[in-house]
C-alpha positions as a Markdown table, in Angstrom:
| # | Residue | x | y | z |
|---|---|---|---|---|
| 1 | Met | -126.3 | -89.9 | -4.2 |
| 2 | Ser | -128.0 | -86.5 | -4.2 |
| 3 | Arg | -125.9 | -83.6 | -5.6 |
| 4 | Ile | -127.0 | -80.3 | -4.2 |
| 5 | Arg | -124.9 | -77.2 | -3.7 |
| 6 | Pro | -125.4 | -73.7 | -2.2 |
| 7 | Phe | -125.9 | -70.7 | -4.5 |
| 8 | Arg | -125.9 | -66.9 | -4.4 |
| 9 | Ala | -129.5 | -66.0 | -4.4 |
| 10 | Ile | -131.0 | -62.8 | -5.7 |
| 11 | Arg | -133.7 | -62.0 | -3.2 |
| 12 | Pro | -135.9 | -59.0 | -2.1 |
| 13 | Ala | -134.6 | -56.4 | 0.3 |
| 14 | Glu | -135.8 | -57.2 | 3.8 |
| 15 | Asp | -138.2 | -54.2 | 4.0 |
| 16 | Lys | -139.9 | -55.2 | 0.7 |
| 17 | Val | -140.1 | -58.9 | 0.8 |
| 18 | Ser | -143.8 | -59.1 | 1.7 |
| 19 | Leu | -144.6 | -56.8 | -1.2 |
| 20 | Val | -142.4 | -58.6 | -3.8 |
| 21 | Ala | -143.2 | -62.2 | -3.2 |
| 22 | Ser | -146.2 | -63.4 | -5.2 |
| 23 | Arg | -148.2 | -66.5 | -5.7 |
| 24 | Ser | -147.9 | -68.4 | -8.9 |
| 25 | Tyr | -149.3 | -66.3 | -11.8 |
| 26 | Glu | -152.1 | -68.8 | -12.5 |
| 27 | Glu | -153.2 | -68.7 | -8.8 |
| 28 | Tyr | -154.7 | -65.2 | -9.2 |
| 29 | Ser | -158.0 | -64.4 | -10.8 |
| 30 | Glu | -157.8 | -61.7 | -13.5 |
| 31 | Glu | -159.4 | -59.2 | -11.1 |
| 32 | Glu | -156.8 | -60.0 | -8.3 |
| 33 | Arg | -153.9 | -59.8 | -10.8 |
| 34 | Gln | -154.9 | -56.4 | -12.1 |
| 35 | Ala | -155.4 | -55.0 | -8.6 |
| 36 | Val | -152.0 | -56.2 | -7.5 |
| 37 | Leu | -150.3 | -54.8 | -10.6 |
| 38 | Lys | -152.2 | -51.4 | -10.2 |
| 39 | Phe | -151.6 | -50.8 | -6.5 |
| 40 | Asn | -148.3 | -52.7 | -5.7 |
| 41 | Pro | -145.3 | -51.5 | -7.8 |
| 42 | Phe | -143.0 | -54.0 | -6.0 |
| 43 | Ser | -144.9 | -57.2 | -6.8 |
| 44 | Phe | -143.0 | -59.9 | -8.7 |
| 45 | Leu | -146.1 | -59.9 | -11.0 |
| 46 | His | -144.6 | -56.8 | -12.7 |
| 47 | Ile | -141.7 | -59.0 | -13.8 |
| 48 | Leu | -143.9 | -61.8 | -15.0 |
| 49 | Asn | -146.4 | -59.5 | -16.7 |
| 50 | Pro | -144.2 | -56.8 | -18.3 |
| 51 | Gly | -146.9 | -55.8 | -20.7 |
| 52 | Phe | -148.9 | -54.1 | -17.9 |
| 53 | Lys | -146.4 | -51.2 | -18.1 |
| 54 | Phe | -147.5 | -50.6 | -21.7 |
| 55 | Asn | -151.2 | -51.5 | -21.2 |
| 56 | Arg | -151.0 | -54.4 | -23.7 |
| 57 | Asp | -150.7 | -58.1 | -23.8 |
| 58 | Ile | -147.2 | -59.3 | -24.9 |
| 59 | Ser | -146.2 | -62.9 | -25.6 |
| 60 | Gly | -143.4 | -64.9 | -27.0 |
| 61 | Pro | -139.8 | -63.7 | -27.4 |
| 62 | Glu | -140.8 | -60.1 | -26.9 |
| 63 | Arg | -142.3 | -60.9 | -23.5 |
| 64 | Phe | -139.2 | -62.9 | -22.5 |
| 65 | Arg | -137.0 | -59.9 | -23.4 |
| 66 | Leu | -139.2 | -57.5 | -21.3 |
| 67 | Val | -139.3 | -59.9 | -18.4 |
| 68 | His | -135.5 | -59.7 | -18.3 |
| 69 | Asn | -135.7 | -55.9 | -18.5 |
| 70 | Arg | -138.2 | -55.7 | -15.6 |
| 71 | Tyr | -135.9 | -58.0 | -13.6 |
| 72 | Glu | -132.9 | -55.7 | -14.3 |
| 73 | Glu | -134.9 | -52.7 | -13.1 |
| 74 | Phe | -135.7 | -54.4 | -9.8 |
| 75 | Leu | -132.0 | -55.1 | -9.3 |
| 76 | Gln | -130.9 | -51.6 | -10.3 |
| 77 | Ser | -133.4 | -50.0 | -8.0 |
| 78 | Gly | -132.4 | -52.1 | -5.0 |
| 79 | Val | -135.7 | -54.0 | -4.7 |
| 80 | Phe | -133.5 | -57.1 | -5.3 |
| 81 | Leu | -130.1 | -57.8 | -3.7 |
| 82 | Lys | -127.6 | -60.5 | -4.4 |
| 83 | Asp | -126.1 | -62.4 | -1.5 |
| 84 | Glu | -122.3 | -62.0 | -1.1 |
| 85 | Ala | -121.6 | -65.7 | -0.6 |
| 86 | Pro | -123.3 | -69.0 | -1.7 |
| 87 | Cys | -125.9 | -70.2 | 0.8 |
| 88 | Phe | -128.5 | -72.9 | 1.3 |
| 89 | Tyr | -131.8 | -71.2 | 2.3 |
| 90 | Leu | -133.9 | -72.8 | 5.1 |
| 91 | Tyr | -137.5 | -71.8 | 4.4 |
| 92 | Arg | -140.5 | -72.5 | 6.7 |
| 93 | Ile | -144.1 | -72.0 | 5.7 |
| 94 | His | -146.9 | -71.9 | 8.3 |
| 95 | Phe | -150.4 | -72.4 | 6.8 |
| 96 | Gly | -153.2 | -73.2 | 9.2 |
| 97 | Gln | -152.1 | -75.9 | 11.6 |
| 98 | Phe | -149.6 | -77.2 | 9.0 |
| 99 | Ile | -145.9 | -76.3 | 9.1 |
| 100 | Cys | -143.5 | -77.2 | 6.2 |
| 101 | Thr | -139.7 | -76.8 | 6.7 |
| 102 | Gly | -137.3 | -77.3 | 3.7 |
| 103 | Leu | -134.3 | -76.1 | 1.9 |
| 104 | Phe | -133.7 | -74.0 | -1.2 |
| 105 | Ala | -130.7 | -75.5 | -3.0 |
| 106 | Ala | -129.2 | -75.8 | -6.5 |
| 107 | Thr | -129.8 | -79.4 | -7.6 |
| 108 | Ala | -127.9 | -81.3 | -10.3 |
| 109 | Val | -129.7 | -81.7 | -13.6 |
| 110 | Ala | -127.6 | -85.0 | -13.9 |
| 111 | Asp | -129.6 | -86.4 | -11.0 |
| 112 | Tyr | -132.8 | -85.9 | -13.0 |
| 113 | Glu | -131.3 | -87.4 | -16.2 |
| 114 | Ser | -130.0 | -90.4 | -14.3 |
| 115 | Gly | -133.4 | -91.2 | -12.7 |
| 116 | Phe | -132.2 | -90.4 | -9.2 |
| 117 | Ile | -134.8 | -87.7 | -9.2 |
| 118 | Arg | -138.0 | -89.6 | -9.9 |
| 119 | Lys | -141.1 | -88.3 | -11.7 |
| 120 | His | -144.7 | -89.4 | -11.7 |
| 121 | Glu | -146.2 | -87.1 | -14.3 |
| 122 | Glu | -146.0 | -86.9 | -18.1 |
| 123 | Thr | -144.6 | -83.7 | -19.5 |
| 124 | Ile | -145.5 | -82.0 | -22.8 |
| 125 | Gln | -142.6 | -81.4 | -25.2 |
| 126 | Lys | -144.0 | -78.1 | -26.4 |
| 127 | Arg | -144.1 | -76.7 | -22.9 |
| 128 | Glu | -140.6 | -78.0 | -22.2 |
| 129 | Asp | -139.3 | -76.2 | -25.3 |
| 130 | Met | -141.1 | -73.0 | -24.4 |
| 131 | Phe | -139.9 | -72.9 | -20.8 |
| 132 | Ala | -136.3 | -73.8 | -21.8 |
| 133 | Ser | -136.4 | -70.9 | -24.2 |
| 134 | Tyr | -137.8 | -68.6 | -21.5 |
| 135 | Leu | -135.1 | -69.6 | -19.0 |
| 136 | Glu | -132.4 | -68.9 | -21.6 |
| 137 | Ser | -133.8 | -65.5 | -22.5 |
| 138 | Val | -134.5 | -64.2 | -19.0 |
| 139 | Gly | -131.4 | -65.6 | -17.4 |
| 140 | Phe | -132.9 | -66.5 | -14.1 |
| 141 | Asn | -135.2 | -69.1 | -12.4 |
| 142 | Ala | -137.6 | -67.8 | -9.8 |
| 143 | Glu | -139.9 | -70.8 | -9.4 |
| 144 | Pro | -138.2 | -73.8 | -7.6 |
| 145 | Val | -139.0 | -77.4 | -8.3 |
| 146 | Leu | -140.7 | -79.0 | -5.2 |
| 147 | Leu | -138.7 | -82.2 | -4.4 |
| 148 | Thr | -139.3 | -84.5 | -1.5 |
| 149 | Tyr | -137.1 | -87.0 | 0.3 |
| 150 | Pro | -137.6 | -89.8 | 2.9 |
| 151 | Asn | -137.7 | -88.4 | 6.4 |
| 152 | Gln | -134.2 | -88.3 | 7.8 |
| 153 | Ala | -133.6 | -87.6 | 11.5 |
| 154 | Gly | -130.1 | -86.4 | 11.2 |
| 155 | Leu | -130.9 | -83.8 | 8.5 |
| 156 | Lys | -133.9 | -82.7 | 10.5 |
| 157 | Lys | -131.7 | -82.0 | 13.5 |
| 158 | Ile | -129.3 | -79.9 | 11.4 |
| 159 | Leu | -132.2 | -77.8 | 10.0 |
| 160 | Glu | -133.9 | -77.4 | 13.4 |
| 161 | Arg | -130.6 | -76.1 | 14.8 |
| 162 | Gln | -130.5 | -73.4 | 12.1 |
| 163 | Ala | -134.1 | -72.5 | 12.7 |
| 164 | Lys | -133.4 | -71.4 | 16.2 |
| 165 | Lys | -131.5 | -68.4 | 14.9 |
| 166 | Lys | -133.2 | -65.2 | 13.9 |
| 167 | Pro | -134.6 | -65.4 | 10.4 |
| 168 | Val | -133.8 | -62.7 | 7.8 |
| 169 | Tyr | -137.4 | -62.8 | 6.7 |
| 170 | Asp | -140.5 | -63.3 | 8.9 |
| 171 | Phe | -143.7 | -62.1 | 7.3 |
| 172 | Ser | -147.3 | -63.0 | 6.5 |
| 173 | Cys | -149.0 | -62.7 | 3.2 |
| 174 | Thr | -152.6 | -61.7 | 2.4 |
| 175 | Gln | -153.7 | -65.4 | 2.6 |
| 176 | Gly | -152.6 | -65.5 | 6.2 |
| 177 | Asn | -149.6 | -67.8 | 5.7 |
| 178 | Arg | -146.4 | -67.0 | 7.6 |
| 179 | His | -143.0 | -67.2 | 5.8 |
| 180 | Gln | -139.6 | -67.4 | 7.4 |
| 181 | Leu | -136.1 | -67.6 | 5.7 |
| 182 | Trp | -132.6 | -68.3 | 7.1 |
| 183 | Pro | -129.6 | -68.2 | 4.8 |
| 184 | Ile | -127.1 | -70.9 | 5.7 |
| 185 | Gln | -123.7 | -69.5 | 4.8 |
| 186 | Asp | -121.4 | -71.4 | 7.2 |
| 187 | Pro | -119.3 | -73.8 | 5.0 |
| 188 | Ala | -119.2 | -76.4 | 7.8 |
| 189 | Val | -123.0 | -76.5 | 8.1 |
| 190 | Gln | -123.3 | -76.6 | 4.3 |
| 191 | Ala | -121.0 | -79.6 | 4.3 |
| 192 | Glu | -123.1 | -81.3 | 6.9 |
| 193 | Ile | -126.2 | -80.8 | 4.8 |
| 194 | Gln | -124.5 | -82.2 | 1.7 |
| 195 | Val | -123.3 | -85.3 | 3.5 |
| 196 | Ala | -126.8 | -85.9 | 4.9 |
| 197 | Phe | -128.3 | -85.6 | 1.4 |
| 198 | Glu | -125.7 | -88.1 | 0.1 |
| 199 | Gln | -127.4 | -90.7 | 2.3 |
| 200 | Ile | -130.8 | -90.2 | 0.7 |
| 201 | Pro | -131.7 | -93.0 | -1.7 |
| 202 | Ala | -133.9 | -91.0 | -4.1 |
| 203 | Leu | -135.6 | -87.7 | -4.6 |
| 204 | Tyr | -139.2 | -87.3 | -5.8 |
| 205 | Ile | -140.7 | -84.5 | -7.8 |
| 206 | Ala | -143.8 | -83.4 | -6.0 |
| 207 | Asp | -144.5 | -80.3 | -8.1 |
| 208 | Gly | -142.7 | -78.8 | -11.1 |
| 209 | His | -142.2 | -81.6 | -13.6 |
| 210 | His | -142.1 | -79.2 | -16.6 |
| 211 | Arg | -139.7 | -76.8 | -14.8 |
| 212 | Cys | -137.4 | -79.8 | -14.1 |
| 213 | Ala | -137.5 | -81.2 | -17.6 |
| 214 | Ser | -137.0 | -77.7 | -19.1 |
| 215 | Ser | -133.9 | -77.1 | -17.0 |
| 216 | Ala | -132.5 | -80.4 | -18.2 |
| 217 | Leu | -133.3 | -79.4 | -21.8 |
| 218 | Leu | -131.6 | -76.0 | -21.3 |
| 219 | Ala | -128.5 | -77.8 | -20.0 |
| 220 | Gln | -128.5 | -80.1 | -23.0 |
| 221 | Asn | -128.9 | -77.2 | -25.5 |
| 222 | Gln | -126.1 | -75.3 | -23.9 |
| 223 | Lys | -123.9 | -78.4 | -23.5 |
| 224 | Ala | -123.5 | -77.3 | -19.9 |
| 225 | Gly | -120.3 | -78.4 | -18.1 |
| 226 | Pro | -120.8 | -80.2 | -14.8 |
| 227 | Asp | -120.0 | -77.1 | -12.7 |
| 228 | Ser | -121.9 | -74.5 | -14.8 |
| 229 | Lys | -124.9 | -72.7 | -13.5 |
| 230 | Thr | -127.3 | -74.3 | -16.0 |
| 231 | Ala | -126.1 | -77.8 | -14.9 |
| 232 | Tyr | -128.2 | -77.1 | -11.8 |
| 233 | Phe | -131.7 | -75.9 | -11.1 |
| 234 | Met | -133.3 | -74.3 | -8.1 |
| 235 | Ser | -135.3 | -76.7 | -5.9 |
| 236 | Tyr | -137.1 | -76.7 | -2.6 |
| 237 | Leu | -136.4 | -79.9 | -0.8 |
| 238 | Ile | -138.7 | -81.1 | 2.0 |
| 239 | Pro | -139.3 | -84.3 | 3.9 |
| 240 | Glu | -142.2 | -86.4 | 2.7 |
| 241 | Ser | -144.0 | -85.9 | 6.0 |
| 242 | Asp | -144.3 | -82.2 | 5.2 |
| 243 | Ile | -146.2 | -82.8 | 1.9 |
| 244 | Gly | -149.9 | -82.2 | 1.8 |
| 245 | Met | -151.8 | -84.4 | -0.7 |
| 246 | Tyr | -155.2 | -83.5 | -2.1 |
| 247 | Ser | -157.3 | -84.7 | -5.0 |
| 248 | Phe | -158.9 | -83.2 | -8.1 |
| 249 | Ser | -162.5 | -83.9 | -8.9 |
| 250 | Arg | -163.5 | -84.7 | -12.5 |
| 251 | Leu | -166.3 | -82.7 | -14.0 |
| 252 | Leu | -167.9 | -83.8 | -17.3 |
| 253 | Arg | -169.8 | -81.4 | -19.6 |
| 254 | Asp | -172.2 | -83.9 | -21.0 |
| 255 | Met | -173.6 | -87.4 | -20.4 |
| 256 | Ser | -172.4 | -88.8 | -23.7 |
| 257 | Asn | -176.0 | -89.5 | -24.7 |
| 258 | Leu | -176.7 | -91.5 | -21.5 |
| 259 | Thr | -179.7 | -90.9 | -19.4 |
| 260 | Lys | -179.3 | -90.9 | -15.6 |
| 261 | Glu | -180.9 | -94.3 | -15.4 |
| 262 | Glu | -178.7 | -95.7 | -18.2 |
| 263 | Leu | -175.6 | -94.4 | -16.4 |
| 264 | Leu | -176.5 | -96.0 | -13.1 |
| 265 | Ile | -177.2 | -99.3 | -14.7 |
| 266 | Ala | -173.9 | -99.2 | -16.5 |
| 267 | Leu | -172.1 | -98.3 | -13.3 |
| 268 | Asp | -173.8 | -101.2 | -11.5 |
| 269 | Glu | -171.6 | -103.6 | -13.4 |
| 270 | Asn | -168.4 | -102.7 | -11.5 |
| 271 | Tyr | -169.7 | -100.7 | -8.5 |
| 272 | Leu | -171.9 | -101.0 | -5.5 |
| 273 | Ile | -174.1 | -97.8 | -5.6 |
| 274 | Ser | -175.4 | -96.3 | -2.4 |
| 275 | Pro | -178.9 | -94.8 | -2.2 |
| 276 | Pro | -178.9 | -91.2 | -3.4 |
| 277 | Gln | -178.5 | -88.5 | -0.7 |
| 278 | Gln | -178.6 | -84.7 | -0.6 |
| 279 | Gly | -175.3 | -84.1 | 1.3 |
| 280 | Leu | -171.9 | -84.3 | -0.3 |
| 281 | Glu | -169.0 | -86.1 | 1.2 |
| 282 | Tyr | -165.4 | -87.0 | 0.3 |
| 283 | Pro | -164.8 | -90.7 | -0.2 |
| 284 | Glu | -163.4 | -92.3 | 2.9 |
| 285 | Asn | -161.8 | -95.4 | 1.3 |
| 286 | Lys | -159.6 | -96.3 | -1.6 |
| 287 | His | -161.5 | -97.5 | -4.7 |
| 288 | Glu | -164.5 | -95.4 | -3.7 |
| 289 | Phe | -165.9 | -92.4 | -5.6 |
| 290 | Gly | -168.5 | -89.8 | -5.0 |
| 291 | Met | -170.8 | -88.9 | -7.9 |
| 292 | Tyr | -173.0 | -85.8 | -8.1 |
| 293 | Leu | -175.7 | -86.0 | -10.7 |
| 294 | Glu | -179.0 | -84.2 | -11.1 |
| 295 | Gly | -179.1 | -82.8 | -7.6 |
| 296 | Glu | -178.2 | -86.1 | -5.9 |
| 297 | Phe | -175.0 | -87.6 | -4.4 |
| 298 | Tyr | -174.1 | -91.2 | -4.8 |
| 299 | Arg | -171.2 | -93.2 | -3.3 |
| 300 | Leu | -169.7 | -95.7 | -5.7 |
| 301 | Ser | -167.6 | -98.6 | -4.2 |
| 302 | Leu | -165.7 | -100.9 | -6.5 |
| 303 | Arg | -167.0 | -104.4 | -6.5 |
| 304 | Lys | -164.6 | -107.2 | -5.4 |
| 305 | Lys | -164.6 | -108.7 | -8.8 |
| 306 | Ala | -163.4 | -105.4 | -10.3 |
| 307 | Leu | -160.6 | -104.8 | -7.7 |
| 308 | Pro | -157.2 | -104.4 | -9.3 |
| 309 | Lys | -155.1 | -107.6 | -9.2 |
| 310 | Glu | -151.9 | -105.5 | -9.5 |
| 311 | Gly | -150.5 | -102.7 | -7.5 |
| 312 | Gly | -148.9 | -99.4 | -8.6 |
| 313 | Leu | -150.7 | -97.6 | -11.4 |
| 314 | His | -153.5 | -100.2 | -11.7 |
| 315 | Ser | -154.5 | -99.6 | -8.0 |
| 316 | Leu | -154.6 | -95.8 | -8.4 |
| 317 | Asp | -158.1 | -94.4 | -8.1 |
| 318 | Ser | -157.7 | -91.9 | -10.9 |
| 319 | Tyr | -156.6 | -94.7 | -13.2 |
| 320 | Ile | -159.4 | -96.9 | -12.1 |
| 321 | Leu | -161.9 | -94.1 | -12.7 |
| 322 | Tyr | -160.5 | -93.7 | -16.2 |
| 323 | Lys | -160.5 | -97.4 | -17.1 |
| 324 | Thr | -164.0 | -98.2 | -15.7 |
| 325 | Ile | -166.0 | -95.0 | -16.2 |
| 326 | Leu | -164.5 | -92.2 | -18.1 |
| 327 | Arg | -163.3 | -94.1 | -21.2 |
| 328 | Pro | -165.9 | -96.9 | -21.5 |
| 329 | Leu | -169.0 | -94.9 | -20.6 |
| 330 | Phe | -168.1 | -91.3 | -21.6 |
| 331 | Asn | -165.7 | -92.1 | -24.5 |
| 332 | Ile | -163.0 | -89.9 | -23.1 |
| 333 | Glu | -159.6 | -91.2 | -24.4 |
| 334 | Asp | -157.3 | -88.2 | -23.9 |
| 335 | Leu | -157.6 | -86.8 | -20.4 |
| 336 | Arg | -155.4 | -83.8 | -21.3 |
| 337 | Lys | -157.0 | -82.7 | -24.6 |
| 338 | Asp | -160.7 | -83.7 | -24.4 |
| 339 | Lys | -162.7 | -80.5 | -23.8 |
| 340 | Arg | -165.5 | -82.3 | -22.2 |
| 341 | Ile | -163.6 | -82.9 | -19.0 |
| 342 | Ala | -162.4 | -80.3 | -16.4 |
| 343 | Tyr | -160.8 | -80.6 | -13.0 |
| 344 | Gly | -161.6 | -79.1 | -9.6 |
| 345 | Lys | -159.2 | -78.8 | -6.7 |
| 346 | Glu | -160.3 | -80.5 | -3.5 |
| 347 | Lys | -159.1 | -77.4 | -1.7 |
| 348 | Glu | -161.8 | -75.4 | -3.4 |
| 349 | Asn | -164.3 | -77.8 | -1.6 |
| 350 | Leu | -167.1 | -79.9 | -2.8 |
| 351 | Phe | -169.6 | -77.1 | -3.1 |
| 352 | Lys | -167.9 | -75.6 | -6.1 |
| 353 | Ala | -168.3 | -78.9 | -7.9 |
| 354 | Lys | -171.9 | -79.0 | -6.9 |
| 355 | Glu | -172.5 | -75.4 | -8.0 |
| 356 | Lys | -171.0 | -76.1 | -11.4 |
| 357 | Val | -173.3 | -79.1 | -11.9 |
| 358 | Asp | -176.4 | -77.4 | -10.6 |
| 359 | Ser | -175.7 | -74.4 | -12.9 |
| 360 | Gly | -175.8 | -76.7 | -16.0 |
| 361 | Glu | -172.2 | -75.9 | -16.9 |
| 362 | Phe | -171.4 | -79.5 | -16.2 |
| 363 | Ala | -173.6 | -82.6 | -16.2 |
| 364 | Val | -171.9 | -84.8 | -13.6 |
| 365 | Ala | -169.0 | -84.6 | -11.1 |
| 366 | Phe | -166.8 | -87.5 | -9.8 |
| 367 | Ile | -165.1 | -87.0 | -6.4 |
| 368 | Leu | -161.9 | -88.9 | -5.6 |
| 369 | Lys | -160.0 | -89.7 | -2.4 |
| 370 | Ala | -156.5 | -88.1 | -2.2 |
| 371 | Val | -153.6 | -90.2 | -3.4 |
| 372 | Glu | -151.3 | -91.3 | -0.6 |
| 373 | Phe | -147.6 | -90.4 | -0.9 |
| 374 | Asn | -146.5 | -94.0 | -0.8 |
| 375 | Gln | -148.6 | -94.6 | -3.9 |
| 376 | Leu | -146.9 | -91.7 | -5.6 |
| 377 | Lys | -143.5 | -93.2 | -4.7 |
| 378 | Glu | -144.4 | -96.7 | -5.8 |
| 379 | Ile | -145.4 | -95.4 | -9.2 |
| 380 | Ala | -142.4 | -93.2 | -9.6 |
| 381 | Asp | -140.1 | -96.0 | -8.5 |
| 382 | Gln | -141.5 | -98.2 | -11.3 |
| 383 | Ser | -140.9 | -95.4 | -13.8 |
| 384 | Leu | -144.7 | -95.2 | -14.4 |
| 385 | Leu | -146.8 | -92.0 | -14.9 |
| 386 | Met | -150.0 | -91.1 | -13.2 |
| 387 | Pro | -153.0 | -89.8 | -15.2 |
| 388 | Pro | -153.2 | -86.0 | -15.4 |
| 389 | Lys | -154.5 | -84.2 | -12.3 |
| 390 | Ser | -154.1 | -87.2 | -10.0 |
| 391 | Thr | -152.7 | -85.1 | -7.2 |
| 392 | Tyr | -152.9 | -81.6 | -5.9 |
| 393 | Ile | -149.8 | -81.0 | -3.7 |
| 394 | Glu | -149.0 | -78.4 | -1.2 |
| 395 | Pro | -147.0 | -76.4 | -0.3 |
| 396 | Lys | -147.5 | -74.0 | -3.2 |
| 397 | Leu | -144.4 | -71.8 | -3.2 |
| 398 | Leu | -144.1 | -68.1 | -3.6 |
| 399 | Ser | -142.3 | -66.6 | -6.7 |
| 400 | Gly | -139.6 | -64.1 | -6.2 |
| 401 | Leu | -138.5 | -65.1 | -2.7 |
| 402 | Thr | -135.2 | -66.6 | -3.9 |
| 403 | Ile | -134.0 | -66.3 | -7.5 |
| 404 | Tyr | -131.3 | -68.5 | -9.1 |
| 405 | Glu | -129.4 | -66.7 | -11.8 |
| 406 | Leu | -128.4 | -68.8 | -14.8 |
């Protein structure tokens, strides 16, 4: 049974929301970030990067303290306001032809600890500790965990009914995406939503594994009671049909002392190799990879004898690539720490991978087909973990749109 509850969000004044809301800090290039900080005094980036005010880089506990100070300044100046009553927040994103409709809510840490909220990605203890310390110091959470649930017709009807009302926010960002927000304050509607979520068999983390784990760690450290604020974390819950799944390419800096011919001969053991071609294409089928090497593109199709005999993790293309190519041929054991491997987002398109190989920065690129959501669920249901960078998931949420105070 999913335990969610409404909360009193801190959120931007209506006339400033388009100026305040920002993409994730890492999504900006350094040039973009500096331009926003210089020319937009209302950007949430000023809270995340408090050192800009002093023209210096600040890290650790001192940064956490100053993040809290900048946040307090936004509150005191009226850039941020606090809702008078607890709400769920219906949030709709339009990007391109894709529309995503979901709900900001406070979700129980206990559901994560019990395994009701299921994960597919390994977390790093050092990052968990750091972010838990950050949350405790700043006293708020501005980046929700993206959770998905199986499509539910009844819940969809409730949310669509609310979306017919006038939103409190309706704005577009510089990327061209449209954002709409409806606070749901009516206790009767809130109860309907909670009853609908009680029928959902499981929730799945789509994005935000470290944020979720850190919230659980904070609750443990504070010995949070079941009704305390830190016994919950802010989430954005969407039906699985609204998830966009994309892949990461693998780029290798060297050939591990293999020549092109030696690599092709080694690959021939497990793969059917298409004749080389000039054009680049995404793989069309599972267990099929693209490889760009020395100006030529090859399609690698797993031979029948090498097809996985088990499902779940063993049938995942990122795992197969690791087991049959990256580890045995390139001696890559640790996909997180090995400096010879890097990852490129599918959304950045194939040509960036090609450019990086052509420039000599990387020696070879492997292109993967996107994971299907049912594969993610199967692995999470079995309490297994995907290799790093197996999925790139959208939507990517704005920071500072709704804030959960701890």
